[in-house]
RORORO-928407 format. One record per residue: residue number from 1; residue in three letters; x, y, z of N, C-alpha, C in turn. Coordinates in Angstrom, 1 decimal, decimal comma, padded with zeros to 4 digits. Layout:
! residues N
nr_rest_n_east_n_north_n_up_ca_east_ca_north_ca_up_c_east_c_north_c_up
NUM_ALA_X_Y_Z_X_Y_Z_X_Y_Z
...
***
This chain:
! residues 290
nr_rest_n_east_n_north_n_up_ca_east_ca_north_ca_up_c_east_c_north_c_up
1_MET_-038,5_-003,3_-015,7_-038,1_-004,6_-015,2_-036,7_-005,0_-015,6
2_ARG_-036,5_-004,7_-016,9_-035,1_-005,0_-017,4_-034,0_-004,2_-016,7
3_GLY_-034,3_-002,9_-016,4_-033,4_-002,1_-015,7_-033,1_-002,7_-014,3
4_TYR_-034,2_-003,1_-013,7_-034,0_-003,7_-012,3_-033,1_-005,0_-012,4
5_PHE_-033,3_-005,8_-013,4_-032,5_-007,0_-013,6_-031,0_-006,6_-013,7
6_HIS_-030,7_-005,6_-014,6_-029,3_-005,3_-014,8_-028,7_-004,7_-013,5
7_MET_-029,5_-003,9_-012,8_-029,0_-003,3_-011,5_-028,7_-004,4_-010,5
8_LYS_-029,6_-005,4_-010,4_-029,4_-006,5_-009,5_-028,2_-007,3_-009,9
9_THR_-028,0_-007,5_-011,2_-026,8_-008,3_-011,7_-025,6_-007,5_-011,3
10_ALA_-025,5_-006,2_-011,4_-024,4_-005,4_-011,1_-024,1_-005,5_-009,6
11_LEU_-025,1_-005,4_-008,8_-024,9_-005,4_-007,3_-024,4_-006,8_-006,9
12_LEU_-024,9_-007,8_-007,5_-024,4_-009,2_-007,2_-022,9_-009,3_-007,6
13_ALA_-022,5_-008,7_-008,7_-021,1_-008,8_-009,1_-020,3_-008,0_-008,1
14_LEU_-020,7_-006,9_-007,6_-020,0_-006,1_-006,7_-019,8_-006,8_-005,4
15_MET_-020,9_-007,5_-005,0_-020,8_-008,3_-003,7_-019,8_-009,4_-003,8
16_ALA_-019,6_-009,9_-005,0_-018,6_-011,0_-005,2_-017,2_-010,5_-005,3
17_LEU_-017,0_-009,2_-005,5_-015,7_-008,7_-005,9_-014,6_-009,0_-004,9
18_PHE_-014,9_-008,9_-003,6_-013,8_-009,1_-002,6_-013,8_-010,5_-002,0
19_ILE_-014,7_-011,4_-002,5_-014,8_-012,7_-001,9_-013,4_-013,4_-002,0
20_GLY_-012,7_-013,3_-003,1_-011,4_-013,9_-003,2_-010,4_-013,3_-002,3
21_PHE_-010,6_-012,0_-001,9_-009,7_-011,3_-001,0_-010,0_-011,6_000,4
22_THR_-011,2_-011,7_000,8_-011,6_-011,7_002,2_-012,6_-012,8_002,6
23_GLY_-013,3_-013,3_001,7_-014,4_-014,2_002,0_-015,6_-013,4_002,5
24_SER_-015,6_-012,1_002,2_-016,6_-011,2_002,6_-017,3_-010,6_001,4
25_VAL_-018,4_-009,9_001,6_-019,0_-009,2_000,5_-018,7_-007,7_000,5
26_LEU_-018,9_-007,1_-000,6_-018,5_-005,7_-000,8_-019,7_-004,9_-001,2
27_ALA_-019,9_-003,8_-000,5_-021,0_-002,9_-000,8_-020,4_-001,9_-001,9
28_ALA_-021,3_-001,2_-002,6_-020,9_-000,2_-003,5_-020,1_000,9_-002,7
29_PRO_-018,9_001,3_-003,3_-018,1_002,3_-002,5_-018,9_003,6_-002,3
30_GLU_-018,6_004,2_-001,2_-019,2_005,5_-000,9_-018,2_006,6_-001,0
31_PRO_-018,6_007,7_-001,6_-017,6_008,9_-001,7_-017,2_009,3_-000,3
32_PRO_-015,9_009,4_000,0_-015,5_009,9_001,3_-015,7_011,4_001,5
33_GLN_-015,8_011,7_002,8_-015,9_013,2_003,1_-014,6_013,8_002,7
34_LYS_-014,7_015,0_002,1_-013,4_015,7_001,7_-012,9_016,5_002,9
35_ILE_-011,6_016,3_003,2_-011,0_017,1_004,3_-009,7_017,6_003,8
36_THR_-009,1_018,5_004,6_-007,8_019,1_004,2_-006,6_018,2_004,5
37_ALA_-005,5_018,5_003,9_-004,3_017,8_004,2_-003,9_017,8_005,7
38_ALA_-004,2_019,0_006,3_-003,9_019,1_007,8_-004,8_018,1_008,6
39_GLU_-006,1_018,0_008,1_-007,0_017,1_008,8_-006,6_015,6_008,5
40_VAL_-006,1_015,3_007,4_-005,6_014,0_007,1_-004,5_013,6_008,0
41_LEU_-003,5_014,6_008,2_-002,4_014,4_009,1_-002,9_014,2_010,6
42_ALA_-003,8_015,0_011,0_-004,4_014,9_012,3_-005,0_013,6_012,6
43_ARG_-005,6_013,0_011,5_-006,3_011,7_011,6_-005,2_010,6_011,7
44_LEU_-004,1_010,8_011,1_-003,0_009,7_011,1_-002,1_009,7_012,3
45_THR_-001,6_010,9_012,7_-000,5_010,9_013,6_-000,8_010,2_015,0
46_PRO_-002,0_010,2_015,5_-002,2_009,5_016,8_-002,0_008,0_016,7
47_HIS_-001,9_007,4_015,5_-001,9_006,0_015,4_-000,6_005,5_014,7
48_LEU_000,4_006,4_014,5_001,7_006,0_014,0_002,5_005,3_015,0
49_LYS_003,3_004,3_014,5_004,3_003,6_015,4_005,7_003,9_014,8
50_VAL_006,6_004,3_015,6_007,9_004,6_015,2_009,0_003,8_015,8
51_ASN_009,9_003,3_015,0_011,1_002,6_015,4_012,3_003,4_015,0
52_LYS_013,3_003,6_015,9_014,5_004,3_015,5_015,7_003,6_016,1
53_PRO_016,8_003,6_015,4_018,1_003,0_015,9_018,5_003,9_017,1
54_ASN_019,5_003,4_017,8_020,1_004,2_018,8_020,8_005,5_018,2
55_GLY_020,8_006,6_019,0_021,4_007,8_018,5_020,3_008,8_018,1
56_SER_020,8_010,0_017,7_019,9_011,1_017,4_019,5_011,2_015,9
57_GLY_020,2_010,5_015,1_020,0_010,6_013,7_020,7_011,8_013,1
58_PRO_020,3_012,3_011,9_019,1_011,8_011,2_019,3_010,5_010,5
59_PHE_018,2_009,7_010,4_018,2_008,4_009,9_017,5_008,3_008,6
60_LYS_018,0_007,4_007,7_017,3_007,0_006,5_016,0_006,4_007,1
61_THR_014,9_006,7_006,5_013,6_006,3_007,1_012,7_005,6_006,1
62_VAL_012,0_004,5_006,6_011,1_003,7_005,7_009,7_003,9_006,3
63_LEU_008,8_004,3_005,5_007,3_004,3_005,8_006,7_002,9_005,5
64_VAL_006,0_002,3_006,4_005,5_001,0_006,2_004,0_001,1_006,1
65_PHE_003,4_000,5_005,0_002,0_000,6_004,8_001,4_-000,9_004,8
66_HIS_000,5_-001,1_005,6_000,0_-002,4_006,0_-001,0_-003,0_004,9
67_GLY_-001,3_-004,3_005,1_-002,3_-004,9_004,3_-003,7_-004,8_005,0
68_ALA_-004,7_-005,4_004,3_-006,1_-005,3_004,9_-006,4_-006,7_005,5
69_LYS_-007,0_-006,7_006,7_-007,4_-007,9_007,4_-008,5_-007,6_008,4
70_ARG_-009,0_-008,7_008,9_-010,0_-008,6_010,0_-009,2_-008,2_011,2
71_GLY_-009,7_-007,2_012,0_-009,0_-006,8_013,2_-008,2_-005,5_012,9
72_PRO_-007,5_-005,0_013,9_-006,7_-003,8_013,8_-005,7_-003,8_012,7
73_ALA_-005,3_-002,7_012,2_-004,3_-002,6_011,2_-003,0_-003,1_011,7
74_TRP_-002,6_-002,7_012,9_-001,3_-003,1_013,5_-001,3_-004,5_014,0
75_ASP_-000,3_-005,2_013,8_000,0_-006,5_014,5_001,5_-006,7_014,6
76_GLU_001,9_-007,8_015,3_003,3_-008,0_015,5_004,1_-008,3_014,3
77_ARG_003,5_-008,7_013,2_004,2_-009,0_012,0_004,9_-007,7_011,5
78_TYR_004,3_-006,6_011,7_004,9_-005,4_011,3_006,0_-004,9_012,2
79_GLN_005,9_-005,3_013,5_007,0_-005,0_014,4_008,2_-005,7_014,0
80_ILE_008,0_-007,0_013,6_009,2_-007,8_013,1_009,8_-007,1_011,9
81_LEU_009,0_-006,7_011,0_009,5_-006,0_009,8_010,2_-004,8_010,1
82_MET_009,7_-004,0_011,0_010,3_-002,7_011,4_011,6_-003,0_012,2
83_ASN_011,7_-004,0_013,0_012,9_-004,4_013,7_014,0_-004,7_012,7
84_GLN_013,6_-005,3_011,6_014,6_-005,7_010,5_015,2_-004,4_009,9
85_PHE_014,4_-003,4_009,7_014,9_-002,1_009,2_015,8_-001,4_010,3
86_THR_015,4_-001,5_011,6_016,3_-001,0_012,6_017,7_-001,6_012,6
87_LYS_017,8_-002,9_012,4_019,1_-003,5_012,3_019,9_-003,0_011,2
88_LEU_019,3_-002,5_010,2_020,0_-002,0_009,0_020,4_-000,5_009,2
89_GLY_020,0_000,0_010,4_020,3_001,4_010,7_019,2_002,4_010,2
90_TYR_018,0_001,9_009,8_017,0_002,8_009,4_015,9_003,0_010,4
91_ALA_015,4_004,2_010,5_014,2_004,4_011,2_013,0_003,9_010,4
92_SER_011,9_003,6_011,0_010,7_003,2_010,3_009,4_003,7_011,0
93_VAL_008,4_004,0_010,1_007,2_004,5_010,6_006,0_003,6_010,1
94_PHE_005,3_003,0_011,0_004,1_002,3_010,6_002,9_003,2_010,5
95_VAL_002,3_003,2_009,3_001,2_004,1_009,0_-000,1_003,4_009,0
96_ASP_-000,9_003,6_010,0_-002,2_003,0_010,2_-003,2_003,8_009,4
97_MET_-003,7_003,2_008,3_-004,6_003,9_007,4_-006,0_003,8_007,7
98_PHE_-006,3_002,9_008,6_-007,7_002,5_008,9_-008,3_003,1_010,2
99_THR_-007,6_003,1_011,3_-008,1_003,5_012,6_-008,6_004,9_012,6
100_GLY_-007,9_005,8_012,0_-008,3_007,2_011,9_-009,6_007,4_011,1
101_ARG_-009,9_006,5_010,2_-011,1_006,5_009,4_-012,2_005,8_010,1
102_GLY_-012,0_005,4_011,4_-013,1_004,7_012,1_-013,2_003,2_011,9
103_ASP_-012,1_002,6_011,3_-012,2_001,2_011,0_-011,1_000,5_011,9
104_THR_-011,6_-000,1_013,0_-010,7_-000,9_013,9_-010,8_-002,4_013,7
105_ASN_-011,7_-002,8_012,9_-011,8_-004,3_012,7_-011,9_-004,8_011,3
106_GLY_-011,6_-003,9_010,3_-011,6_-004,3_008,9_-012,9_-004,2_008,2
107_SER_-013,9_-003,8_008,9_-015,3_-003,8_008,3_-015,5_-002,8_007,2
108_LYS_-014,9_-001,6_007,4_-015,0_-000,6_006,3_-014,2_-001,0_005,1
109_VAL_-013,0_-001,4_005,2_-012,2_-001,8_004,1_-012,8_-003,0_003,3
110_PHE_-013,4_-003,9_004,1_-013,9_-005,1_003,4_-015,3_-004,9_002,8
111_SER_-015,9_-003,8_003,2_-017,2_-003,4_002,6_-017,1_-002,4_001,5
112_GLY_-015,9_-002,0_001,2_-015,6_-001,1_000,1_-015,8_000,4_000,5
113_LYS_-015,8_000,7_001,7_-015,9_002,1_002,2_-014,6_002,8_002,3
114_ILE_-013,5_002,0_002,2_-012,2_002,6_002,1_-011,5_001,9_000,9
115_LEU_-010,9_002,8_000,1_-010,2_002,3_-001,1_-008,8_002,8_-001,3
116_PRO_-007,9_002,2_-002,0_-006,6_002,7_-002,2_-006,6_004,1_-002,9
117_THR_-007,6_004,4_-003,7_-007,7_005,8_-004,2_-007,9_006,8_-003,2
118_GLN_-008,3_006,4_-002,0_-008,4_007,3_-000,8_-007,2_007,3_000,0
119_THR_-006,7_006,1_000,4_-005,5_006,0_001,3_-004,2_006,5_000,6
120_ALA_-004,3_006,7_-000,7_-003,1_007,3_-001,4_-002,7_008,6_-000,8
121_SER_-003,7_009,4_-000,3_-003,4_010,7_000,3_-002,6_010,5_001,6
122_ASP_-002,7_009,4_002,3_-001,9_009,2_003,5_-000,4_009,1_003,1
123_VAL_-000,1_008,5_002,0_001,3_008,5_001,6_001,9_009,9_001,3
124_MET_001,1_010,7_000,6_001,6_012,0_000,3_001,7_012,9_001,5
125_VAL_000,7_012,8_002,4_000,8_013,7_003,6_001,8_013,3_004,6
126_LEU_002,0_011,9_004,8_003,0_011,5_005,7_004,4_011,7_005,2
127_SER_004,7_011,5_004,0_006,0_011,7_003,4_006,4_013,2_003,5
128_ALA_005,4_014,1_003,3_005,7_015,5_003,5_005,9_015,9_004,9
129_TRP_005,2_015,2_005,8_005,3_015,5_007,3_006,6_015,0_007,9
130_VAL_007,0_013,8_007,5_008,1_013,1_008,2_009,4_013,7_007,8
131_LYS_009,5_014,3_006,6_010,8_014,9_006,1_011,3_016,0_007,0
132_ASP_010,3_016,6_007,7_010,7_017,8_008,6_011,0_017,4_010,0
133_LYS_011,0_016,1_010,3_011,4_015,6_011,6_012,9_015,6_011,8
134_ALA_013,4_016,1_012,9_014,8_016,2_013,1_015,6_014,9_013,0
135_TRP_014,9_013,8_013,4_015,5_012,5_013,4_015,5_011,8_012,0
136_VAL_014,9_012,5_011,0_014,7_011,9_009,7_015,7_012,6_008,7
137_ASP_016,4_011,8_007,9_017,2_012,3_006,8_016,2_012,6_005,7
138_LYS_015,9_013,9_005,5_014,9_014,3_004,6_015,1_013,9_003,1
139_ASN_016,4_013,6_002,8_016,7_013,2_001,4_016,6_011,7_001,2
140_ASN_016,3_011,0_002,3_016,3_009,5_002,2_015,1_008,9_002,9
141_ILE_014,0_009,0_002,3_012,7_008,5_002,8_012,2_007,5_001,7
142_ALA_011,9_006,3_002,1_011,4_005,2_001,2_010,0_004,8_001,8
143_ALA_009,3_004,0_001,0_008,1_003,4_001,5_008,0_002,0_001,0
144_VAL_007,5_001,1_002,0_007,3_-000,3_001,7_005,8_-000,6_002,0
145_GLY_005,1_-001,3_001,1_003,7_-001,6_001,3_003,5_-003,1_001,0
146_TYR_002,6_-003,7_001,8_002,2_-005,1_001,6_000,8_-005,1_001,2
147_SER_000,4_-005,8_000,1_-000,9_-006,1_-000,3_-001,7_-004,8_-000,5
148_TRP_-002,6_-004,5_000,4_-003,4_-003,2_000,3_-002,5_-002,0_000,4
149_GLY_-001,5_-002,1_001,3_-000,5_-001,0_001,4_000,3_-000,8_000,1
150_ALA_000,6_-001,9_-000,6_001,2_-001,7_-001,9_000,3_-001,1_-003,0
151_ALA_-001,0_-001,5_-002,9_-002,0_-000,8_-003,8_-002,1_000,7_-003,5
152_THR_-002,0_001,0_-002,2_-002,0_002,4_-001,8_-000,8_003,1_-002,4
153_LEU_000,3_002,5_-002,3_001,5_003,2_-002,8_001,4_003,4_-004,4
154_MET_000,9_002,4_-005,1_000,8_002,5_-006,5_-000,2_003,7_-006,8
155_ASP_-001,3_003,8_-006,1_-002,2_004,9_-006,3_-001,6_006,2_-005,9
156_ALA_-000,8_006,2_-004,9_-000,1_007,5_-004,5_000,8_007,9_-005,7
157_LEU_001,6_007,0_-006,2_002,4_007,3_-007,4_001,6_007,8_-008,6
158_THR_000,5_007,1_-008,8_-000,4_007,5_-010,0_-001,0_008,8_-009,8
159_LEU_-001,5_009,1_-008,6_-002,3_010,4_-008,4_-001,4_011,5_-008,0
160_SER_000,0_011,3_-008,2_000,9_012,4_-008,0_001,1_013,3_-009,2
161_LYS_000,5_012,9_-010,3_000,6_013,7_-011,5_-000,3_014,9_-011,4
162_ASP_000,2_016,1_-011,9_-000,5_017,3_-011,8_-001,9_017,1_-012,4
163_GLY_-002,9_017,6_-011,6_-004,3_017,5_-012,1_-005,0_016,3_-011,5
164_ARG_-004,3_015,4_-010,8_-004,9_014,3_-010,2_-004,8_014,5_-008,6
165_THR_-005,8_013,9_-008,0_-005,9_014,0_-006,5_-006,6_012,8_-005,9
166_PRO_-006,1_012,2_-004,8_-006,8_011,1_-004,2_-008,2_011,5_-003,8
167_GLN_-009,0_010,6_-003,7_-010,4_010,8_-003,2_-010,3_011,3_-001,7
168_GLY_-011,1_012,3_-001,4_-011,3_012,7_000,0_-010,4_013,7_000,5
169_ILE_-009,5_014,3_-000,3_-008,6_015,3_000,2_-008,8_016,6_-000,7
170_LEU_-008,8_017,7_000,0_-009,1_019,0_-000,7_-007,8_019,6_-001,3
171_ASP_-006,7_019,4_-000,6_-005,4_020,1_-001,0_-004,3_019,2_-000,9
172_ARG_-004,1_018,2_-001,8_-003,0_017,3_-001,6_-001,7_018,0_-001,7
173_PRO_-000,7_017,5_-001,0_000,7_018,1_-001,1_001,1_018,2_-002,5
174_LYS_001,7_019,4_-002,9_002,0_019,7_-004,3_003,0_018,6_-004,8
175_ASN_003,9_018,1_-004,0_004,9_017,1_-004,5_004,3_015,7_-004,6
176_GLY_003,1_015,5_-004,1_002,6_014,2_-004,1_003,5_013,2_-003,4
177_ALA_003,9_012,1_-004,1_004,7_011,1_-003,5_006,2_011,3_-003,9
178_ASN_006,5_012,4_-004,5_007,9_012,7_-005,0_008,9_012,9_-003,9
179_TYR_008,5_013,0_-002,6_009,6_013,1_-001,6_010,2_011,7_-001,3
180_LEU_009,6_010,7_-001,9_010,1_009,3_-001,6_011,3_009,0_-002,6
181_ARG_012,3_008,4_-002,0_013,5_008,0_-002,8_013,2_006,7_-003,5
182_SER_012,4_005,8_-003,0_012,1_004,5_-003,6_010,8_004,0_-003,0
183_VAL_010,2_003,1_-003,7_009,0_002,4_-003,2_009,1_000,9_-003,5
184_VAL_008,7_000,1_-002,5_008,7_-001,3_-002,6_007,2_-001,8_-002,4
185_LEU_006,8_-002,7_-003,4_005,5_-003,3_-003,4_005,7_-004,8_-003,2
186_ILE_005,1_-005,3_-002,1_005,2_-006,7_-001,8_003,8_-007,3_-001,9
187_ALA_003,6_-008,2_-002,8_002,3_-008,8_-003,1_001,2_-007,8_-003,3
188_PRO_001,4_-006,8_-004,2_000,4_-005,8_-004,4_-001,0_-006,3_-004,7
189_TRP_-002,0_-005,6_-004,2_-003,4_-006,0_-004,5_-003,8_-005,3_-005,7
190_CYS_-004,0_-006,0_-006,8_-004,5_-005,4_-008,1_-005,9_-006,0_-008,4
191_LYS_-006,8_-005,1_-008,6_-008,2_-005,5_-009,0_-008,7_-004,6_-010,1
192_ARG_-009,4_-005,3_-011,0_-010,0_-004,6_-012,2_-011,3_-003,9_-011,7
193_ASP_-011,7_-002,9_-012,5_-013,0_-002,2_-012,3_-014,1_-003,2_-012,4
194_MET_-015,2_-002,8_-011,8_-016,4_-003,6_-011,9_-017,6_-002,7_-012,2
195_TYR_-018,2_-002,9_-013,4_-019,4_-002,1_-013,8_-019,1_-000,6_-013,6
196_GLY_-017,9_-000,2_-014,1_-017,6_001,3_-014,1_-017,1_001,8_-012,8
197_LEU_-017,0_001,0_-011,8_-016,5_001,5_-010,5_-015,0_001,1_-010,4
198_GLN_-014,2_002,2_-010,1_-012,8_002,0_-010,1_-012,3_001,9_-008,6
199_PHE_-011,6_000,8_-008,4_-011,1_000,5_-007,0_-009,6_000,9_-006,9
200_VAL_-008,8_000,8_-008,0_-007,4_001,1_-007,9_-007,1_002,0_-009,1
201_ALA_-006,6_003,2_-008,8_-006,4_004,2_-009,9_-005,3_003,8_-010,9
202_SER_-004,4_003,1_-010,4_-003,2_002,6_-011,2_-003,6_001,6_-012,3
203_THR_-004,9_001,1_-012,2_-005,3_000,1_-013,2_-005,3_000,8_-014,6
204_HIS_-005,6_002,1_-014,7_-005,8_002,7_-016,0_-004,7_003,8_-016,2
205_LYS_-004,2_004,4_-015,2_-003,3_005,5_-015,4_-001,9_005,2_-015,0
206_GLU_-000,9_005,8_-015,7_000,5_005,7_-015,4_000,9_006,4_-014,2
207_PHE_002,0_006,1_-013,6_002,5_006,8_-012,4_002,8_008,2_-012,7
208_GLY_002,5_009,1_-011,8_002,8_010,5_-012,0_004,0_011,0_-011,2
209_ALA_004,5_010,1_-010,3_005,8_010,5_-009,5_006,9_009,7_-010,1
210_LYS_008,0_010,3_-010,3_009,2_009,7_-010,8_010,0_009,0_-009,7
211_VAL_009,6_007,9_-009,2_010,2_007,3_-008,0_010,5_005,8_-008,4
212_PRO_011,7_005,3_-008,2_012,0_003,9_-008,6_011,2_003,0_-007,7
213_VAL_010,7_001,9_-008,4_009,8_000,9_-007,8_010,4_-000,5_-007,9
214_LEU_010,3_-001,2_-006,8_010,5_-002,6_-006,8_009,2_-003,3_-006,5
215_ALA_008,8_-004,3_-007,3_007,6_-005,0_-007,1_007,9_-006,5_-007,0
216_ILE_007,5_-007,1_-005,8_007,6_-008,5_-005,5_006,3_-009,2_-005,8
217_LEU_006,2_-010,0_-006,8_005,0_-010,6_-007,2_005,0_-012,1_-007,0
218_PRO_004,2_-012,6_-006,0_004,1_-014,1_-005,8_003,2_-014,7_-006,9
219_GLU_003,7_-015,6_-007,7_002,9_-016,0_-008,9_001,8_-016,9_-008,7
220_ALA_001,7_-017,5_-007,5_000,6_-018,3_-007,1_-000,5_-017,6_-006,3
221_ASP_-000,4_-016,2_-006,4_-001,3_-015,4_-005,6_-002,7_-015,5_-006,1
222_ASP_-003,6_-015,9_-005,2_-005,1_-016,1_-005,5_-005,9_-015,0_-004,9
223_VAL_-005,3_-014,0_-004,3_-006,0_-012,8_-003,8_-005,9_-011,6_-004,7
224_SER_-004,7_-011,4_-005,3_-004,5_-010,3_-006,3_-004,6_-010,9_-007,7
225_ASP_-004,9_-010,0_-008,6_-004,9_-010,3_-010,0_-003,4_-010,0_-010,6
226_ILE_-002,6_-011,1_-010,5_-001,2_-010,9_-010,8_-001,0_-010,5_-012,3
227_SER_-001,9_-011,0_-013,2_-001,8_-010,6_-014,6_-002,0_-009,1_-014,7
228_LEU_-002,9_-008,5_-013,9_-003,1_-007,1_-014,0_-002,0_-006,3_-013,4
229_CYS_-001,4_-006,8_-012,3_-000,2_-006,2_-011,7_000,9_-006,1_-012,8
230_LYS_001,1_-007,2_-013,5_002,2_-007,2_-014,5_001,9_-006,2_-015,6
231_LYS_000,6_-006,1_-016,0_000,2_-005,1_-017,0_000,4_-003,7_-016,5
232_ILE_000,1_-003,4_-015,3_000,3_-002,1_-014,7_001,8_-001,7_-014,7
233_LEU_002,6_-002,6_-014,2_004,0_-002,4_-014,2_004,6_-002,2_-015,5
234_ARG_004,2_-003,1_-016,5_004,8_-003,0_-017,9_004,4_-001,7_-018,5
235_ARG_003,2_-001,2_-018,3_002,8_000,1_-018,9_003,7_001,2_-018,3
236_ASN_004,0_001,2_-017,1_004,9_002,2_-016,5_006,3_002,1_-017,0
237_ILE_006,8_000,9_-017,2_008,1_000,7_-017,7_008,1_001,3_-019,2
238_ASP_007,1_001,1_-019,9_007,0_001,5_-021,3_007,0_003,0_-021,5
239_VAL_006,6_003,7_-020,4_006,6_005,2_-020,5_007,8_005,8_-019,8
240_GLY_008,7_005,0_-019,4_010,0_005,5_-018,9_010,2_005,4_-017,4
241_HIS_009,3_004,8_-016,6_009,5_004,7_-015,2_010,4_003,6_-014,8
242_THR_011,2_003,8_-013,7_012,1_002,8_-013,3_011,4_001,7_-012,4
243_VAL_011,1_000,6_-012,9_010,4_-000,5_-012,2_011,2_-001,8_-012,4
244_GLN_011,5_-002,4_-011,2_012,1_-003,7_-011,2_011,1_-004,7_-010,6
245_THR_010,9_-005,8_-011,4_009,9_-006,8_-011,0_010,6_-008,1_-010,6
246_VAL_010,2_-008,7_-009,5_010,7_-010,0_-009,1_009,5_-010,9_-009,0
247_LEU_009,6_-012,0_-009,8_008,5_-013,0_-009,8_008,9_-014,2_-009,0
248_LEU_008,0_-014,5_-008,1_008,3_-015,6_-007,2_007,4_-016,8_-007,5
249_GLU_008,0_-017,8_-008,2_007,3_-019,0_-008,7_006,8_-019,8_-007,5
250_GLY_005,5_-020,1_-007,5_004,9_-021,0_-006,5_004,5_-020,3_-005,2
251_ALA_005,0_-019,0_-005,0_004,7_-018,3_-003,8_003,2_-017,8_-003,8
252_GLU_002,6_-017,8_-002,6_001,2_-017,3_-002,5_001,2_-016,0_-001,8
253_HIS_000,0_-015,4_-001,7_-000,2_-014,0_-001,3_000,5_-013,7_000,1
254_ARG_000,4_-014,6_001,0_000,9_-014,4_002,4_002,3_-015,1_002,6
255_PHE_003,0_-015,2_001,5_004,3_-015,9_001,6_005,3_-015,3_002,5
256_TYR_005,2_-013,9_002,7_006,2_-013,1_003,3_006,3_-013,2_004,8
257_PHE_005,2_-013,5_005,5_005,1_-013,5_006,9_005,1_-014,9_007,5
258_LYS_005,9_-015,2_008,5_005,9_-016,5_009,1_004,7_-016,8_010,0
259_TRP_004,2_-015,7_010,6_003,1_-015,9_011,5_001,8_-015,2_011,0
260_THR_000,7_-015,7_011,4_-000,6_-015,1_011,1_-000,9_-014,0_012,1
261_VAL_-002,0_-013,3_011,8_-002,3_-012,2_012,7_-002,5_-012,6_014,1
262_GLY_-003,0_-013,8_014,3_-003,2_-014,4_015,7_-002,0_-015,0_016,3
263_GLY_-000,9_-015,0_015,6_000,3_-015,6_016,2_000,6_-017,0_015,9
264_SER_-000,3_-017,7_015,1_000,0_-019,1_014,7_000,8_-019,1_013,4
265_TYR_001,3_-020,3_013,1_002,1_-020,4_011,9_001,3_-020,2_010,7
266_GLU_001,9_-019,4_009,7_001,2_-019,0_008,5_001,4_-020,1_007,5
267_GLU_000,4_-020,8_007,0_000,5_-021,9_006,1_001,1_-021,5_004,8
268_GLN_000,9_-020,3_004,3_001,4_-019,8_003,0_002,8_-019,3_003,1
269_TYR_003,4_-019,3_004,3_004,8_-018,8_004,5_005,7_-019,7_003,7
270_ASP_006,6_-019,1_002,9_007,6_-019,7_002,1_009,0_-019,1_002,5
271_GLN_009,7_-019,8_003,3_011,0_-019,3_003,9_011,9_-018,9_002,8
272_GLU_012,1_-019,8_001,8_013,0_-019,5_000,7_012,6_-018,2_-000,1
273_MET_011,3_-018,2_-000,4_010,9_-017,0_-001,2_010,9_-015,7_-000,3
274_ALA_010,6_-015,9_001,0_010,6_-014,7_001,9_012,0_-014,2_002,0
275_ASN_013,0_-015,1_002,2_014,4_-014,6_002,3_014,8_-014,0_001,0
276_LEU_014,5_-014,5_-000,1_014,8_-013,9_-001,4_014,2_-012,5_-001,5
277_ALA_013,0_-012,4_-001,1_012,3_-011,1_-001,2_013,0_-010,1_-000,3
278_LYS_013,3_-010,5_001,0_013,9_-009,6_001,9_015,3_-009,1_001,4
279_ASN_016,0_-010,0_000,8_017,3_-009,6_000,3_017,1_-008,6_-000,9
280_LYS_016,1_-008,9_-001,7_015,9_-008,0_-002,8_015,4_-006,6_-002,3
281_VAL_014,6_-006,6_-001,3_014,1_-005,3_-000,7_015,3_-004,5_-000,1
282_ASN_016,1_-005,2_000,7_017,3_-004,5_001,3_018,2_-004,0_000,3
283_SER_018,5_-004,7_-000,8_019,5_-004,3_-001,8_018,9_-003,1_-002,6
284_PHE_017,6_-003,2_-002,8_016,9_-002,1_-003,6_016,9_-000,8_-002,8
285_LEU_016,6_-000,9_-001,5_016,6_000,3_-000,7_018,0_000,9_-000,7
286_LYS_019,0_000,1_-000,4_020,3_000,5_-000,3_020,8_001,2_-001,6
287_SER_020,4_000,7_-002,7_020,9_001,2_-004,0_020,3_002,5_-004,3
288_HIS_019,2_002,9_-003,7_018,6_004,2_-004,0_018,7_005,2_-003,0
289_TRP_019,4_005,0_-001,9_019,6_006,0_-000,9_020,6_007,0_-001,5
290_LYS_020,6_008,2_-001,2_021,6_009,2_-001,6_022,9_009,0_-000,8
***
């Protein structure tokens, strides 16, 4: 009877885990089916969206990793973001991490069936793939992630250490995330373990890839555990990683985007903080190109 009580308590805690993130409940995570890197790529490429400046290139290129939400991964907010990179002369690639996994409405990610420890493989596989494209400057590839996408990038960095592998991939690219020149984390989603279940690998382990990181942290974020984000970043600074942190006082989780998924005005949008963040992102990317 006592064992049943403790099991029930644990399950209730798990169900509550994502409520702050989504207003939804979370089931216990399921181990993903293990597939090869080639199969990961085949799952991703049909759903990529590419923006390129005029000309044949090669272009400095930014991989864009989205947040989690109800509905499809892609929406016009990311088109606006990619257009900003185009104006700077960069190509950009939107990486849909969910559709190829059979999640077109957010149900799998919000029930815990997809985790950053799994989507980290997408970063490694796509960065290895895109560097061989004729229109890409293979020495200048960066990645920008928002919320869930930022957590994915943190886990890609973490799981790039020899001996570590994202969940669900049999043969991760040898270089992991080391093809990237820089990584930008915007409002990263940081969550602690619950009852021994790990949702974000970077919670406990240092980065394994030596890639400069810019982290934009909105300090009034009630979706992510900002204190944990700070702890993760500080631990990596302490072991010698290049990490720049920008703290945005009063900014909330969705401060960066002016419009909601449905196209209405975003109540959490903060123009001053968003402009500050965009300037920081642009300067950071520029400073780390070869």
